N, C-alpha and C positions, 0 to 999 in steps of 0.2 A: 758594345765598346768602341769609341771613335776610330776612325781610320787616322793615322799619323799622314800629315803634308809635309812636303818639302816648300821651305821659305817662298822658293819661286811660285808654287801653288798654290800660295796665300797671297803674294805680291801680284801677281799677274789678274788676278780678279780686280784687287784693290785699283790698280791704274785704268783697266774697261772700263771700271762703275765709276770712277771720279770724274773721267771723258764723257759719260751720259749725263752723270750729274751737273757737270758745265755745263754741257747743251741744253738741258732741261733749264737749267738756269736762263739762258741767254735767251731761249724760246717762249720763257713768262710759263713756264708749267712748274707752279711751286709744289705742288705734292709732291710732284716723282722726284724731285730732288732731296726732299725729307726723308723719306723712304730708301732710295738709294744712301742716303749718308747715314740711315740706320745699318744697314748693311755693311756697308764699307767696316763701319764701329765694331761690327759683329767680327770680322774679319781682322780687324788691328788687336782684337781683344784674345783671338785665337793665335795671333803673331808672338802674343806677349806673352802667354804660356809657355812654363817650363817645357822643355822638351825631354 
């Protein structure tokens, strides 16, 4: 059974990961942003699930 998370519990990591992805892009690390963006997408999907 999955633990129910609040919207803020999901949005916080989205914000933090977005900052990391942007930094990786700026630093020229192209593999890192792709992985981070996949993780962000997972959080968005979790946020879209009915509560």
